[in-house]
Steps between C-alpha positions, in 0.01 A plus 500: 500500500644839414417841650208684362602836345284786374581814309622739778326813329158336568553477877603830627406666835615816659534304839775274366815700575871445554690517830617859437151622430363294789747642761428862388119431533546336839714769633240756421210289627673420831566876553123540464454245786391213288585155611666258243440128490681244287419158362771314308445182290470344155122539465484260214161366409314760712244316715275560804776461763692777326185717506453425866857580590490846309162593655635419851821695436301808358299523835832556686633790299428808300740403202528141394805403300536159325853389388477205262789281436660527157506213261860427580437498884193292448675234301768488750266438797221298324677313212537534131134470415409799703364763480209417293426871425770745400589766771346784295166317486513403865574868587208618284258261669611617847473872393128442418417358842300747715720615789842447340648839469843413341658192341882460445665201332803400719810326386606462867425247774225585761737645757687733260169607337357590852825681579491702178140616546491550877139466569348577831421123507530190313181277456590136536303168527479346839719211409802739504439569872471129593761345266800335668687443170824674543469672156159648590618587859799689375280674238261611776774632729645697210164657405434592875830696490369710206127543594201357694328189369124486503362148468184372337345153503664241264367460158254219425646469145831547320585526150721191522207298638278647218751391232517159652133461505470624135767235392326231692168576331674514158635141554145344537 
């Protein structure tokens, strides 16, 4: 399966911005007393758990920024068959979601992305708080050195599970 790509010019949104633009906007908004929340993820095959996560995050802040992992980072973390959707299309889909104020495509890992954006808080799934895996514990500690973490209940669905179920149905 190869990544689905679309003509970039058909999927344009003013809320999709680069790090430099984002930092200028956030500096101004923070000076106005606005709180900034950040979600980071792949957001491939947008599904109800993504919607729940973003809606929960928006309730906690004035400005919600979503950083989506670039195609290269996604392939590195999820395998050569991912992402399903190109980073530009994923960014566009997220930019159309009510409550998402800005979308940035990040070529960095989660901790570096958070340190570059410097939100008032990072929104994470509950599994980050309870994980005992050394990699996740280390990641949590690094994030806590940068900003506060706000936790929301674990997703009921993941893109990886969704892909698995689709493949399973296709084999029948």
